[in-house]
N, CA, C and O atoms as CSV, one atom per row, in Angstrom:
chain,resi,resn,atom,element,x,y,z
A,1,UNK,N,N,-54.417,56.751,83.954
A,1,UNK,CA,C,-55.679,56.453,84.602
A,1,UNK,C,C,-55.440,55.892,86.002
A,1,UNK,O,O,-56.151,56.237,86.946
A,2,UNK,N,N,-54.444,55.031,86.128
A,2,UNK,CA,C,-54.144,54.435,87.426
A,2,UNK,C,C,-53.743,55.519,88.427
A,2,UNK,O,O,-54.138,55.468,89.592
A,3,UNK,N,N,-52.959,56.500,87.973
A,3,UNK,CA,C,-52.552,57.600,88.851
A,3,UNK,C,C,-53.766,58.407,89.302
A,3,UNK,O,O,-53.801,58.878,90.438
A,4,UNK,N,N,-54.759,58.573,88.431
A,4,UNK,CA,C,-55.969,59.306,88.776
A,4,UNK,C,C,-56.742,58.572,89.873
A,4,UNK,O,O,-57.229,59.201,90.813
A,5,UNK,N,N,-56.855,57.274,89.763
A,5,UNK,CA,C,-57.578,56.482,90.764
A,5,UNK,C,C,-56.867,56.566,92.111
A,5,UNK,O,O,-57.515,56.731,93.145
A,6,UNK,N,N,-55.553,56.455,92.106
A,6,UNK,CA,C,-54.783,56.539,93.347
A,6,UNK,C,C,-54.957,57.919,93.968
A,6,UNK,O,O,-55.152,58.034,95.178
A,7,UNK,N,N,-54.886,58.971,93.149
A,7,UNK,CA,C,-55.063,60.331,93.654
A,7,UNK,C,C,-56.460,60.518,94.236
A,7,UNK,O,O,-56.611,61.158,95.276
A,8,UNK,N,N,-57.473,59.975,93.589
A,8,UNK,CA,C,-58.845,60.096,94.076
A,8,UNK,C,C,-59.018,59.378,95.411
A,8,UNK,O,O,-59.686,59.890,96.309
A,9,UNK,N,N,-58.424,58.206,95.545
A,9,UNK,CA,C,-58.512,57.453,96.798
A,9,UNK,C,C,-57.838,58.225,97.922
A,9,UNK,O,O,-58.383,58.327,99.021
A,10,UNK,N,N,-56.669,58.761,97.656
A,10,UNK,CA,C,-55.957,59.526,98.680
A,10,UNK,C,C,-56.701,60.802,99.055
A,10,UNK,O,O,-56.685,61.215,100.215
A,11,UNK,N,N,-57.340,61.415,98.098
A,11,UNK,CA,C,-58.086,62.635,98.354
A,11,UNK,C,C,-59.359,62.359,99.153
A,11,UNK,O,O,-59.712,63.139,100.038
A,12,UNK,N,N,-60.035,61.283,98.859
A,12,UNK,CA,C,-61.307,60.981,99.504
A,12,UNK,C,C,-61.175,60.176,100.791
A,12,UNK,O,O,-62.148,60.064,101.537
A,13,UNK,N,N,-60.015,59.620,101.072
A,13,UNK,CA,C,-59.830,58.809,102.285
A,13,UNK,C,C,-60.175,59.579,103.556
A,13,UNK,O,O,-60.865,59.030,104.415
A,14,UNK,N,N,-59.720,60.845,103.719
A,14,UNK,CA,C,-60.112,61.560,104.939
A,14,UNK,C,C,-61.619,61.762,105.048
A,14,UNK,O,O,-62.158,61.748,106.155
A,15,UNK,N,N,-62.304,61.946,103.937
A,15,UNK,CA,C,-63.761,62.097,103.974
A,15,UNK,C,C,-64.427,60.797,104.398
A,15,UNK,O,O,-65.405,60.813,105.146
A,16,UNK,N,N,-63.915,59.698,103.936
A,16,UNK,CA,C,-64.472,58.398,104.320
A,16,UNK,C,C,-64.270,58.146,105.804
A,16,UNK,O,O,-65.157,57.617,106.473
A,17,UNK,N,N,-63.101,58.522,106.323
A,17,UNK,CA,C,-62.843,58.353,107.751
A,17,UNK,C,C,-63.790,59.225,108.567
A,17,UNK,O,O,-64.296,58.802,109.607
A,18,UNK,N,N,-64.024,60.442,108.090
A,18,UNK,CA,C,-64.938,61.333,108.798
A,18,UNK,C,C,-66.361,60.784,108.769
A,18,UNK,O,O,-67.075,60.855,109.769
A,19,UNK,N,N,-66.764,60.248,107.653
A,19,UNK,CA,C,-68.117,59.718,107.515
A,19,UNK,C,C,-68.347,58.536,108.454
A,19,UNK,O,O,-69.488,58.235,108.804
A,20,UNK,N,N,-67.273,57.865,108.861
A,20,UNK,CA,C,-67.406,56.714,109.736
A,20,UNK,C,C,-67.855,57.126,111.140
A,20,UNK,O,O,-68.413,56.307,111.870
A,21,UNK,N,N,-67.621,58.373,111.523
A,21,UNK,CA,C,-68.046,58.858,112.835
A,21,UNK,C,C,-69.331,59.649,112.676
A,21,UNK,O,O,-69.430,60.534,111.826
A,22,UNK,N,N,-70.312,59.321,113.501
A,22,UNK,CA,C,-71.586,60.035,113.446
A,22,UNK,C,C,-72.049,60.341,114.872
A,22,UNK,O,O,-71.407,59.939,115.842
A,23,UNK,N,N,-73.135,61.035,114.981
A,23,UNK,CA,C,-73.669,61.396,116.295
A,23,UNK,C,C,-73.951,60.163,117.148
A,23,UNK,O,O,-73.843,60.220,118.373
A,24,UNK,N,N,-74.308,59.063,116.520
A,24,UNK,CA,C,-74.598,57.842,117.288
A,24,UNK,C,C,-73.337,57.204,117.868
A,24,UNK,O,O,-73.424,56.324,118.724
A,25,UNK,N,N,-72.159,57.645,117.401
A,25,UNK,CA,C,-70.893,57.140,117.945
A,25,UNK,C,C,-70.489,57.872,119.223
A,25,UNK,O,O,-69.508,57.501,119.868
A,26,UNK,N,N,-71.233,58.897,119.586
A,26,UNK,CA,C,-70.953,59.650,120.803
A,26,UNK,C,C,-72.070,59.424,121.799
A,26,UNK,O,O,-73.210,59.158,121.420
A,27,UNK,N,N,-71.736,59.532,123.076
A,27,UNK,CA,C,-72.738,59.372,124.131
A,27,UNK,C,C,-72.558,60.482,125.155
A,27,UNK,O,O,-71.449,60.963,125.386
A,28,UNK,N,N,-73.654,60.872,125.754
A,28,UNK,CA,C,-73.603,61.812,126.870
A,28,UNK,C,C,-73.846,61.002,128.129
A,28,UNK,O,O,-74.870,60.332,128.269
A,29,UNK,N,N,-72.892,61.073,129.036
A,29,UNK,CA,C,-72.911,60.259,130.246
A,29,UNK,C,C,-72.993,61.178,131.465
A,29,UNK,O,O,-72.427,62.271,131.465
A,30,UNK,N,N,-73.680,60.739,132.473
A,30,UNK,CA,C,-73.772,61.442,133.754
A,30,UNK,C,C,-74.253,62.882,133.613
A,30,UNK,O,O,-73.730,63.779,134.274
A,31,UNK,N,N,-75.247,63.107,132.753
A,31,UNK,CA,C,-75.824,64.446,132.609
A,31,UNK,C,C,-76.716,64.697,133.804
A,31,UNK,O,O,-77.728,64.020,133.985
A,32,UNK,N,N,-76.340,65.678,134.629
A,32,UNK,CA,C,-77.057,65.950,135.866
A,32,UNK,C,C,-77.386,67.435,135.960
A,32,UNK,O,O,-76.593,68.213,136.492
A,33,UNK,N,N,-78.542,67.832,135.451
A,33,UNK,CA,C,-78.934,69.239,135.567
A,33,UNK,C,C,-79.330,69.586,136.995
A,33,UNK,O,O,-80.027,68.825,137.667
A,34,UNK,N,N,-78.868,70.757,137.447
A,34,UNK,CA,C,-79.175,71.244,138.794
A,34,UNK,C,C,-79.441,72.741,138.696
A,34,UNK,O,O,-78.746,73.458,137.976
A,35,UNK,N,N,-80.434,73.197,139.412
A,35,UNK,CA,C,-80.654,74.636,139.524
A,35,UNK,C,C,-80.126,75.033,140.891
A,35,UNK,O,O,-80.677,74.659,141.926
A,36,UNK,N,N,-79.045,75.800,140.869
A,36,UNK,CA,C,-78.350,76.185,142.090
A,36,UNK,C,C,-78.873,77.482,142.683
A,36,UNK,O,O,-79.954,77.961,142.341
A,37,UNK,N,N,-78.071,78.033,143.581
A,37,UNK,CA,C,-78.413,79.282,144.264
A,37,UNK,C,C,-78.641,80.398,143.245
A,37,UNK,O,O,-77.904,80.524,142.267
A,38,UNK,N,N,-79.658,81.191,143.487
A,38,UNK,CA,C,-79.971,82.313,142.609
A,38,UNK,C,C,-80.492,81.891,141.251
A,38,UNK,O,O,-80.524,82.704,140.328
A,39,UNK,N,N,-80.904,80.633,141.105
A,39,UNK,CA,C,-81.436,80.138,139.840
A,39,UNK,C,C,-80.366,79.745,138.836
A,39,UNK,O,O,-80.681,79.381,137.703
A,40,UNK,N,N,-79.101,79.814,139.240
A,40,UNK,CA,C,-78.003,79.446,138.332
A,40,UNK,C,C,-78.143,77.992,137.903
A,40,UNK,O,O,-78.320,77.099,138.730
A,41,UNK,N,N,-78.059,77.773,136.595
A,41,UNK,CA,C,-78.184,76.419,136.063
A,41,UNK,C,C,-76.810,75.769,135.965
A,41,UNK,O,O,-75.848,76.362,135.477
A,42,UNK,N,N,-76.752,74.545,136.438
A,42,UNK,CA,C,-75.541,73.733,136.323
A,42,UNK,C,C,-75.924,72.542,135.455
A,42,UNK,O,O,-76.725,71.700,135.862
A,43,UNK,N,N,-75.353,72.475,134.265
A,43,UNK,CA,C,-75.709,71.426,133.304
A,43,UNK,C,C,-74.445,70.659,132.943
A,43,UNK,O,O,-73.860,70.853,131.878
A,44,UNK,N,N,-74.039,69.782,133.856
A,44,UNK,CA,C,-72.797,69.035,133.716
A,44,UNK,C,C,-73.026,67.653,133.138
A,44,UNK,O,O,-74.082,67.044,133.307
A,45,UNK,N,N,-71.999,67.182,132.449
A,45,UNK,CA,C,-72.018,65.833,131.926
A,45,UNK,C,C,-70.689,65.508,131.288
A,45,UNK,O,O,-69.745,66.297,131.349
A,46,UNK,N,N,-70.622,64.351,130.680
A,46,UNK,CA,C,-69.433,63.908,129.958
A,46,UNK,C,C,-69.837,63.522,128.547
A,46,UNK,O,O,-70.844,62.847,128.336
A,47,UNK,N,N,-69.045,63.957,127.592
A,47,UNK,CA,C,-69.226,63.565,126.202
A,47,UNK,C,C,-68.210,62.471,125.913
A,47,UNK,O,O,-67.007,62.680,126.069
A,48,UNK,N,N,-68.689,61.307,125.492
A,48,UNK,CA,C,-67.832,60.139,125.267
A,48,UNK,C,C,-67.748,59.848,123.766
A,48,UNK,O,O,-68.767,59.749,123.083
A,49,UNK,N,N,-66.521,59.712,123.268
A,49,UNK,CA,C,-66.301,59.358,121.867
A,49,UNK,C,C,-66.161,57.844,121.761
A,49,UNK,O,O,-65.137,57.284,122.154
A,50,UNK,N,N,-67.183,57.182,121.231
A,50,UNK,CA,C,-67.147,55.738,121.002
A,50,UNK,C,C,-66.770,55.396,119.564
A,50,UNK,O,O,-66.858,54.241,119.149
A,51,UNK,N,N,-66.357,56.395,118.818
A,51,UNK,CA,C,-65.949,56.204,117.426
A,51,UNK,C,C,-64.555,55.570,117.395
A,51,UNK,O,O,-63.810,55.660,118.371
A,52,UNK,N,N,-64.210,54.942,116.301
A,52,UNK,CA,C,-62.898,54.313,116.153
A,52,UNK,C,C,-61.787,55.327,115.879
A,52,UNK,O,O,-60.609,54.971,115.891
A,53,UNK,N,N,-62.155,56.587,115.634
A,53,UNK,CA,C,-61.175,57.622,115.324
A,53,UNK,C,C,-61.414,58.839,116.211
A,53,UNK,O,O,-62.490,59.002,116.785
A,54,UNK,N,N,-60.411,59.678,116.313
A,54,UNK,CA,C,-60.551,60.935,117.047
A,54,UNK,C,C,-61.508,61.845,116.283
A,54,UNK,O,O,-61.402,61.980,115.064
A,55,UNK,N,N,-62.427,62.460,116.989
A,55,UNK,CA,C,-63.408,63.366,116.384
A,55,UNK,C,C,-63.989,64.240,117.483
A,55,UNK,O,O,-63.725,64.021,118.665
A,56,UNK,N,N,-64.772,65.221,117.097
A,56,UNK,CA,C,-65.431,66.101,118.056
A,56,UNK,C,C,-66.933,66.083,117.794
A,56,UNK,O,O,-67.374,65.777,116.686
A,57,UNK,N,N,-67.706,66.409,118.811
A,57,UNK,CA,C,-69.159,66.440,118.660
A,57,UNK,C,C,-69.729,67.647,119.380
A,57,UNK,O,O,-69.170,68.146,120.357
A,58,UNK,N,N,-70.841,68.089,118.872
A,58,UNK,CA,C,-71.553,69.225,119.433
A,58,UNK,C,C,-72.629,68.703,120.382
A,58,UNK,O,O,-73.335,67.747,120.062
A,59,UNK,N,N,-72.749,69.330,121.540
A,59,UNK,CA,C,-73.791,68.969,122.493
A,59,UNK,C,C,-74.917,69.985,122.368
A,59,UNK,O,O,-74.675,71.191,122.316
A,60,UNK,N,N,-76.148,69.489,122.321
A,60,UNK,CA,C,-77.348,70.321,122.197
A,60,UNK,C,C,-78.171,70.123,123.467
A,60,UNK,O,O,-78.487,68.992,123.836
A,61,UNK,N,N,-78.516,71.221,124.133
A,61,UNK,CA,C,-79.322,71.139,125.360
A,61,UNK,C,C,-80.583,71.981,125.200
A,61,UNK,O,O,-80.532,73.123,124.742
A,62,UNK,N,N,-81.715,71.394,125.587
A,62,UNK,CA,C,-82.994,72.097,125.625
A,62,UNK,C,C,-83.459,72.183,127.071
A,62,UNK,O,O,-83.355,71.220,127.832
A,63,UNK,N,N,-83.968,73.342,127.433
A,63,UNK,CA,C,-84.629,73.542,128.727
A,63,UNK,C,C,-86.117,73.625,128.425
A,63,UNK,O,O,-86.546,74.417,127.585
A,64,UNK,N,N,-86.910,72.796,129.120
A,64,UNK,CA,C,-88.344,72.716,128.831
A,64,UNK,C,C,-89.176,73.036,130.070
A,64,UNK,O,O,-88.726,72.864,131.203
A,65,UNK,N,N,-90.406,73.509,129.825
A,65,UNK,CA,C,-91.336,73.735,130.926
A,65,UNK,C,C,-92.110,72.443,131.205
A,65,UNK,O,O,-91.840,71.412,130.588
A,66,UNK,N,N,-93.058,72.498,132.119
A,66,UNK,CA,C,-93.803,71.298,132.526
A,66,UNK,C,C,-94.609,70.681,131.386
A,66,UNK,O,O,-94.874,69.479,131.394
A,67,UNK,N,N,-95.002,71.500,130.398
A,67,UNK,CA,C,-95.779,70.967,129.274
A,67,UNK,C,C,-94.890,70.421,128.155
A,67,UNK,O,O,-95.389,69.877,127.170
A,68,UNK,N,N,-93.577,70.568,128.308
A,68,UNK,CA,C,-92.644,70.084,127.285
A,68,UNK,C,C,-92.236,71.137,126.273
A,68,UNK,O,O,-91.465,70.851,125.357
A,69,UNK,N,N,-92.745,72.352,126.427
A,69,UNK,CA,C,-92.381,73.452,125.525
A,69,UNK,C,C,-90.917,73.848,125.768
A,69,UNK,O,O,-90.493,74.021,126.911
A,70,UNK,N,N,-90.156,73.987,124.678
A,70,UNK,CA,C,-88.750,74.378,124.795
A,70,UNK,C,C,-88.675,75.859,125.130
A,70,UNK,O,O,-89.155,76.706,124.377
A,71,UNK,N,N,-88.066,76.159,126.269
A,71,UNK,CA,C,-87.903,77.544,126.713
A,71,UNK,C,C,-86.593,78.144,126.211
A,71,UNK,O,O,-86.541,79.308,125.814
A,72,UNK,N,N,-85.548,77.342,126.235
A,72,UNK,CA,C,-84.229,77.778,125.784
A,72,UNK,C,C,-83.526,76.589,125.146
A,72,UNK,O,O,-83.743,75.437,125.521
A,73,UNK,N,N,-82.684,76.898,124.180
A,73,UNK,CA,C,-81.945,75.859,123.479
A,73,UNK,C,C,-80.565,76.414,123.116
A,73,UNK,O,O,-80.454,77.530,122.609
A,74,UNK,N,N,-79.531,75.640,123.374
A,74,UNK,CA,C,-78.168,76.068,123.054
A,74,UNK,C,C,-77.353,74.861,122.580
A,74,UNK,O,O,-77.651,73.713,122.910
A,75,UNK,N,N,-76.304,75.167,121.786
A,75,UNK,CA,C,-75.368,74.144,121.328
A,75,UNK,C,C,-73.956,74.621,121.645
A,75,UNK,O,O,-73.680,75.820,121.662
A,76,UNK,N,N,-73.071,73.666,121.895
A,76,UNK,CA,C,-71.669,73.997,122.153
A,76,UNK,C,C,-70.796,72.799,121.800
A,76,UNK,O,O,-71.252,71.656,121.783
A,77,UNK,N,N,-69.548,73.088,121.525
A,77,UNK,CA,C,-68.538,72.054,121.270
A,77,UNK,C,C,-67.696,71.934,122.531
A,77,UNK,O,O,-66.779,72.733,122.719
A,78,UNK,N,N,-67.972,70.961,123.408
A,78,UNK,CA,C,-67.259,70.864,124.684
A,78,UNK,C,C,-65.737,70.750,124.563
A,78,UNK,O,O,-65.013,71.187,125.458
A,79,UNK,N,N,-65.255,70.174,123.481
A,79,UNK,CA,C,-63.802,70.044,123.306
A,79,UNK,C,C,-63.236,71.217,122.507
A,79,UNK,O,O,-62.055,71.223,122.159
A,80,UNK,N,N,-64.073,72.201,122.221
A,80,UNK,CA,C,-63.606,73.329,121.416
A,80,UNK,C,C,-63.255,72.859,120.016
A,80,UNK,O,O,-64.010,72.106,119.400
A,81,UNK,N,N,-62.121,73.296,119.517
A,81,UNK,CA,C,-61.678,72.878,118.186
A,81,UNK,C,C,-60.647,71.760,118.274
A,81,UNK,O,O,-59.757,71.659,117.430
A,82,UNK,N,N,-60.770,70.928,119.290
A,82,UNK,CA,C,-59.899,69.763,119.455
A,82,UNK,C,C,-60.717,68.498,119.258
A,82,UNK,O,O,-61.902,68.453,119.590
A,83,UNK,N,N,-60.084,67.487,118.723
A,83,UNK,CA,C,-60.742,66.187,118.613
A,83,UNK,C,C,-60.624,65.451,119.938
A,83,UNK,O,O,-59.638,65.597,120.661
A,84,UNK,N,N,-61.633,64.667,120.241
A,84,UNK,CA,C,-61.614,63.795,121.411
A,84,UNK,C,C,-61.058,62.462,120.929
A,84,UNK,O,O,-61.569,61.903,119.958
A,85,UNK,N,N,-60.027,61.940,121.581
A,85,UNK,CA,C,-59.461,60.663,121.129
A,85,UNK,C,C,-60.511,59.550,121.151
A,85,UNK,O,O,-61.458,59.594,121.937
A,86,UNK,N,N,-60.335,58.568,120.291
A,86,UNK,CA,C,-61.224,57.404,120.283
A,86,UNK,C,C,-61.259,56.801,121.684
A,86,UNK,O,O,-60.214,56.516,122.268
A,87,UNK,N,N,-62.454,56.610,122.218
A,87,UNK,CA,C,-62.617,56.069,123.565
A,87,UNK,C,C,-62.460,57.113,124.654
A,87,UNK,O,O,-62.624,56.796,125.832
A,88,UNK,N,N,-62.151,58.340,124.297
A,88,UNK,CA,C,-61.918,59.401,125.269
A,88,UNK,C,C,-63.184,60.134,125.664
A,88,UNK,O,O,-64.234,59.978,125.041
A,89,UNK,N,N,-63.066,60.938,126.712
A,89,UNK,CA,C,-64.188,61.739,127.187
A,89,UNK,C,C,-63.739,63.174,127.430
A,89,UNK,O,O,-62.553,63.459,127.600
A,90,UNK,N,N,-64.709,64.054,127.440
A,90,UNK,CA,C,-64.482,65.445,127.824
A,90,UNK,C,C,-65.673,65.852,128.688
A,90,UNK,O,O,-66.819,65.552,128.354
A,91,UNK,N,N,-65.399,66.531,129.795
A,91,UNK,CA,C,-66.479,66.982,130.664
A,91,UNK,C,C,-66.970,68.353,130.197
A,91,UNK,O,O,-66.235,69.114,129.567
A,92,UNK,N,N,-68.215,68.645,130.517
A,92,UNK,CA,C,-68.773,69.939,130.157
A,92,UNK,C,C,-69.738,70.418,131.233
A,92,UNK,O,O,-70.310,69.622,131.977
A,93,UNK,N,N,-69.906,71.730,131.298
A,93,UNK,CA,C,-70.946,72.368,132.093
A,93,UNK,C,C,-71.430,73.546,131.262
A,93,UNK,O,O,-70.761,74.577,131.194
A,94,UNK,N,N,-72.583,73.400,130.633
A,94,UNK,CA,C,-73.105,74.421,129.740
A,94,UNK,C,C,-74.133,75.329,130.416
A,94,UNK,O,O,-74.819,76.100,129.744
A,95,UNK,N,N,-74.239,75.239,131.721
A,95,UNK,CA,C,-75.218,76.037,132.449
A,95,UNK,C,C,-75.034,77.534,132.276
A,95,UNK,O,O,-76.016,78.277,132.277
A,96,UNK,N,N,-73.802,77.993,132.127
A,96,UNK,CA,C,-73.530,79.430,131.994
A,96,UNK,C,C,-74.122,80.013,130.713
A,96,UNK,O,O,-74.242,81.232,130.583
A,97,UNK,N,N,-74.491,79.153,129.773
A,97,UNK,CA,C,-75.045,79.611,128.502
A,97,UNK,C,C,-76.556,79.907,128.595
A,97,UNK,O,O,-77.142,80.455,127.661
A,98,UNK,N,N,-77.173,79.544,129.715
A,98,UNK,CA,C,-78.618,79.684,129.866
A,98,UNK,C,C,-78.965,80.756,130.893
A,98,UNK,O,O,-78.226,80.984,131.851
A,99,UNK,N,N,-80.101,81.408,130.672
A,99,UNK,CA,C,-80.621,82.385,131.624
A,99,UNK,C,C,-81.493,81.651,132.641
A,99,UNK,O,O,-82.260,80.762,132.273
A,100,UNK,N,N,-81.380,82.014,133.904
A,100,UNK,CA,C,-82.248,81.384,134.903
A,100,UNK,C,C,-83.719,81.608,134.551
A,100,UNK,O,O,-84.113,82.706,134.160
A,101,UNK,N,N,-84.508,80.572,134.691
A,101,UNK,CA,C,-85.939,80.678,134.427
A,101,UNK,C,C,-86.698,79.820,135.434
A,101,UNK,O,O,-86.397,78.638,135.602
A,102,UNK,N,N,-87.683,80.417,136.103
A,102,UNK,CA,C,-88.424,79.649,137.114
A,102,UNK,C,C,-89.313,78.563,136.505
A,102,UNK,O,O,-89.745,77.652,137.211
A,103,UNK,N,N,-89.588,78.652,135.208
A,103,UNK,CA,C,-90.450,77.668,134.555
A,103,UNK,C,C,-89.712,76.390,134.137
A,103,UNK,O,O,-90.340,75.441,133.668
A,104,UNK,N,N,-88.385,76.362,134.303
A,104,UNK,CA,C,-87.614,75.184,133.888
A,104,UNK,C,C,-88.077,73.964,134.672
A,104,UNK,O,O,-88.108,73.967,135.902
A,105,UNK,N,N,-88.435,72.923,133.930
A,105,UNK,CA,C,-88.946,71.709,134.555
A,105,UNK,C,C,-88.133,70.481,134.162
A,105,UNK,O,O,-87.963,69.557,134.957
A,106,UNK,N,N,-87.631,70.479,132.922
A,106,UNK,CA,C,-86.833,69.343,132.463
A,106,UNK,C,C,-85.757,69.817,131.486
A,106,UNK,O,O,-85.845,70.901,130.910
A,107,UNK,N,N,-84.761,68.989,131.323
A,107,UNK,CA,C,-83.622,69.300,130.473
A,107,UNK,C,C,-83.310,68.080,129.623
A,107,UNK,O,O,-83.342,66.953,130.118
A,108,UNK,N,N,-83.010,68.294,128.353
A,108,UNK,CA,C,-82.571,67.199,127.506
A,108,UNK,C,C,-81.233,67.560,126.880
A,108,UNK,O,O,-80.998,68.708,126.501
A,109,UNK,N,N,-80.374,66.580,126.778
A,109,UNK,CA,C,-79.067,66.760,126.162
A,109,UNK,C,C,-78.928,65.720,125.059
A,109,UNK,O,O,-79.251,64.548,125.251
A,110,UNK,N,N,-78.447,66.157,123.912
A,110,UNK,CA,C,-78.247,65.234,122.795
A,110,UNK,C,C,-76.992,65.640,122.031
A,110,UNK,O,O,-76.459,66.735,122.211
A,111,UNK,N,N,-76.541,64.742,121.187
A,111,UNK,CA,C,-75.365,65.005,120.362
A,111,UNK,C,C,-75.859,65.504,119.011
A,111,UNK,O,O,-76.743,64.905,118.399
A,112,UNK,N,N,-75.277,66.605,118.556
A,112,UNK,CA,C,-75.644,67.182,117.269
A,112,UNK,C,C,-74.623,66.836,116.206
A,112,UNK,O,O,-74.407,65.666,115.890
A,113,UNK,N,N,-74.015,67.836,115.673
A,113,UNK,CA,C,-73.055,67.691,114.589
A,113,UNK,C,C,-71.778,66.990,115.063
A,113,UNK,O,O,-71.401,67.099,116.230
A,114,UNK,N,N,-71.126,66.280,114.163
A,114,UNK,CA,C,-69.845,65.619,114.432
A,114,UNK,C,C,-68.862,66.107,113.387
A,114,UNK,O,O,-69.204,66.264,112.215
A,115,UNK,N,N,-67.628,66.346,113.829
A,115,UNK,CA,C,-66.621,66.898,112.932
A,115,UNK,C,C,-65.226,66.484,113.393
A,115,UNK,O,O,-65.009,66.201,114.571
A,116,UNK,N,N,-64.302,66.453,112.467
A,116,UNK,CA,C,-62.895,66.292,112.822
A,116,UNK,C,C,-62.192,67.591,112.501
A,116,UNK,O,O,-62.408,68.178,111.441
A,117,UNK,N,N,-61.363,68.033,113.401
A,117,UNK,CA,C,-60.653,69.307,113.250
A,117,UNK,C,C,-59.268,69.069,112.706
A,117,UNK,O,O,-58.510,70.019,112.508
C-alpha cells in the first residue's frame, strides 16, 4: 500500500505543478496595436510569466469595431512549444494573423490557455 501511495504522488506531482500555473499568472505588457501602411496591423506586446515554474500561455486577440462588435479573433502561442522561464518574457507581434479592416476601432489582448510542454 505504501508503494502505491508513493507511486501515485510521483505520478500526480507534475499535474499539481501544472495546476499551480494559470492564466492569471501571466500578464501582457506593452500591448501597442498600430495600423500601419496599407492597413497592415501591428499587434506587438510582451507575454510575461509570473508563475513560479516554467510554462507557456496562449495569447487571444480580438479586433472590434466602434460598437464593440468582434470583427476578428485569433489565438497564438508566442513561445511556440517552448516554456517561458519563471519570471521570463517573450515578445510577440500577431498582426500578420489578421486581415486589414477599415472598421477596426479597438483591440483587446488576453491570456487564454496555459500549458507546460
